[in-house]
N, C-alpha and C positions, 0 to 999 in steps of 0.2 A: 504494500500500500504506500501512498504518498507520505504518510506520517512516519514510515520506517526509513525514509531516505535521510541520510545524515547530512549535516551542513557541509562536511568535508567533501562528500560526493558531489554536491551541487557546485562547490567551488572548483573542483577538479574538472567537472564537465564543462563549466563555463570557460575555464582557461583553455581546455583542449579545443573547444569550438572557436574561441577567439584566435588561437594560434593558427588553426587551419584556415579560417577566414582571412587573416592577415597575410598568410603565405599565398593564398590564391589571389588576393588583390595585388600583392607585390609582383607576382608572376604576370598577371594581366597588364600591369602598368609597364613592365619591361617589354613585353611583346608589343603593346600598343605604341610605345615610343620609338620602336625600331625604324619604321618607315619615315618618321619625321626627324630622325637624329641629324642627318646632314643639313636639312633646312634650318633646324634650330641652331646648329653650330654657326652656320653662315649668318643667321640673323644676329646672334650674340656678338660675332666678330665685327660685322659691318655696321652695327648700331652706333649712331652718333650720340646717344644719350648715355651718360655715365651711370654706374651702378648705384650712385647715391640719389639718382632721380633729379639731379640738378643739371645745369648747362654743362657742356664739356669742360671739365676742370683743366684739362691739359692746355687749353687755349690761353690760360692765364689772363682772362679778361673778366671784368666785373660787368654785371647786367645794367648797372645804372648809367655809367658814362662811357663804356666801351674802352676804357684805358686799360693798359696792361697792369695786372695785379698778380704777379707770379708767386707771392709769398703766402704762406699759411695753407698750403694744399692739404696737408694732413688734417688740420683743424676743420677745413671745409668738409672733407670726407667723413670725419668723425661726427660732425653735426648732421650730415645727411644720413649716416647710419643710425643715429639715434631716433630719427623720425620714421624709420622703416618698421613694418610689421614683422611678426615672427617668421613668416615664410620667406620674406626678403632677406632678413638677417641670417636665417639658416642657409639659404642659397649662397649668400656671400661667404659664410664661414666654410661651406663645403668647397667653394672655389678657392679660397685662400689656403685650405688644407690640401688642395689638388686631389680631391676625391671625385671620381666619375659617378656620382650618384645625384639623383634628383631629390628634392625635399620629401616628396611622397615616398620614394623608395627608402629613404633614411628613416622616416617615421614608422614605416611598416617593419623595417629591420629592428628598430627599438622595441616595437610592440611584441614581435616574435620572441626576442631575447628575454623580455620581461616575463612573458607567459611561460616560456620554457624554464626560466629560473624559478618561478613560483611552483611549477609542477614538480621540479626536482626537489625543492624544499618540502613539499607535501608528501612526496613519495618515500622520503627517507624515514625508516622506522625508528625515530628517536623522539624523546620528549621535547616539547617546545618546537615542534616542526612548523607550527604556524608563524612563529617569530622568524625562523630561518627562511620560510617561504616569502614573508614580507620583505626581509632583507635582500634576498636574491631578486625579488621583483623590482625593488628600487635600483639595485645594481644593474640589472638588465635594461631598465628604462633610461637611466642617466649615464651608464657606462659609455655608450657610443658617443654621446655629446661631449663627455670628458675627453675621449680619444680624439675627437675632431679638434677640440680646443688645444690640446697638447701638441697635436701634429701641426696645427697652424702656427703655434708659437715656436715650435722647433724649426719649421721651415723659415720663419721670419728671422730667427737668430742666425741660422746658417747663411741666409741671404745677406744679412748685415755684415757678417764676418767675411764673406766673399766679395763684398762690394768694392773695397779698395783695390783688390787685385783685378777685378773686372774693369774698373775705371782705367787702371794702368794698361790693361790689354787694349781697351778702346783707344787710349792715347797713342799706343804704338801703331795701331791700325790707321789712325788719323795722320800720323807722321809719315807713313808710307804712301799717302795719297788717297786713302779710302774716304768716302763720304760717311756721314754719321749713320745712316741706315746700314751701310756695309760694315761699319764697326760693330753695330748691334749683332749683325749676322755672324761676325767672327766670335763674339762671346757665345752666341747660341751653338756654334759648332765646337768650340774648344774649351768653353768654361765648364766648371763642375755643376752638379745639381745642388740646389734648385735654380741657380742663376741662369743656367743654359736654357732650361725650358721656358723661363719667364721672358728672357730677351728674345728667344725664338718666337714666342707669341707676339711680341712687339713687331718683329720683322714680318710675320704673316699678316698682321693687321694692316701694316703699311702697304704690303703687296695687294691687299684686298681693297684698298682705296682710302683708308683712314690717313689723316695727317699725322706726322710724328708727334705733334702735341697731344692729340687725342689718344694715340697708342701709348704714350708715356703716362698719360693720366690714368688709363686703364691699368697699367703696370703698378702705379702708385696705389690704386684701389685694391689690387690683389696683394700688394706688399706695403701696408701703411707704415713706412719707416721714415723717421726724421732725416736720416742720412740720405735716403733716396729722394726725399723732398728737396734737400739741398742740391743734389745732383740735377734733378729736373729743373729746379729754379734757375740754376746756372745756364742750362741750355736755353730756357725761355728768355732769359735776359740777354744772352748772346745773340739770339735770333732777333731781338728787338733793337739793341743798340750796337751790336757788333763786338769784335774783340777776338783775342787769341784763345780759342777754345782749348788748345792743348795745354797752355799754361794754367788755365782755370781748372782743368781736370787734374793736373798735377797737385795744385794747391788743395783741392777738395779731397783727393785721395789721401794726402798726408794728414789732413784734418780728421777725416773719418778713421784712419788707421790709429791715430793717437786716442781718439775717443773710444774705439773698440778696445784698445789696450787698457785704458783707464777703467772701462766697464768690466773687463775681465778681472782686474785687480780687486775691484769692489766686490765682485761675485765670489772670489776666493775668500775674502775676509769675512763675508757674511754667510758662507755656506754652512758653517757649523751651527749658527743660530737658526738657519732655515731647517736643517735636519733636526735640531732640538724641538722646533715647533711641531714637526710631523710626529716625532716620537712621543712627545708629551700628549698630543691629541689622540694618537692611536693606542697608547698604552692602556688607558682605562677601558676602552672598547674591546680591545683584544683580551684583556684579563677577564672581563665580564663574560665574553663568549666562551672562553676556555673553562671558566668555573661552571658555566651553564651546561657544557657538555660533560664535565666530570661529575658534577653533583647537581642535577636540575632542581631537586627539591629544596636545596639550600638557597639557590638563587631565585627561583620562582615562587618560593613560599610567601615572600612579602607581597606579591601581587594577589595571592589567594586569601590570606588572613586579613591584611590591612590594605585593601585595594587602593584606596585614595592616597595612602602614604607612599606606597611603592611607585605609583605612576608620578606622584609629585616629585619624589626624589630623582626618578629617572629623567623627568623633564628638566628640572633645575640643573642636574649634573650635565646633561647633554648641552643645554644652553650655555653654561659656563665654560665647558670645554671648547665649544665652537667659538665663543666670544674671545677666549684666550688665544685660540689659534689665529683668529683674524687680527688681534692686536700684535702678535709676534710677526705675522706676515707684513703688517703695515710698518712695523719698526725697521725690519731688515730690507724693505723695498726702497732702496736708495736710488733716486733718479740721477742719471749722469747726462 
């Protein structure tokens, strides 16, 4: 009868149904998007509207008076990103992380991982499996987003570290008589990743009809770096007023190299404090989980006998741990 169906069976059935539905929807989206993949890539490349929804940032002109305003491109992009909705921000992060996934496919993947994690937690014959299922559900839902953010930041750090050498490579190409787009092509062929693929995209956008200003603006949107902003600003200023671009590139490369070196020194000095923040935040959680697996009655008894007291202590403890972790991160986050 229906009354004999346990709550656990209902939850497992709902998770299985959701997992199958999400998998089917994800496969349907992949198959449906195949015929339009080429048209979508061409539209993304040849579009003259920037990812922030503003006027082409690479032109370096303001809307009010039409005069050149090449400064503050990173700030402009950040302000435009703040006004985007969740779908646009997620698409932007996937592009910056160089993941060939649409927003729908990413959300379906997160839903499938969350459902599978919850099913694994409920299937384990251990006490407190509902807590474990909830934990795996949260990890499966937010794990992919954390991976995207970490991959994006790792690519940005690698790009910033490679930028001085890439500028020197472009300087050598300019000294041999190459034009600026040809210098970008040299970096795309001979540079390391991720610099090679990003400058290769710039060359392809120029070949498809975009101006160098617009192609560089798209590069800055994919790699929101202050160093890259300085590099693009120098190109825009040189195109407006003229000057020796080789000497400007040499000066910028030396400036960026010193800044990267200083940032590395600061990161080394603060690495111990950053690790301490992670250890202090993870230690109570790991110890609580370990004690729950060893002696569930000892840890979960407070939630049975004095329910309000147990949940109050858990909430206050979790909040204080999270607050302390944020304070430590803020202290050691030294801007250079």
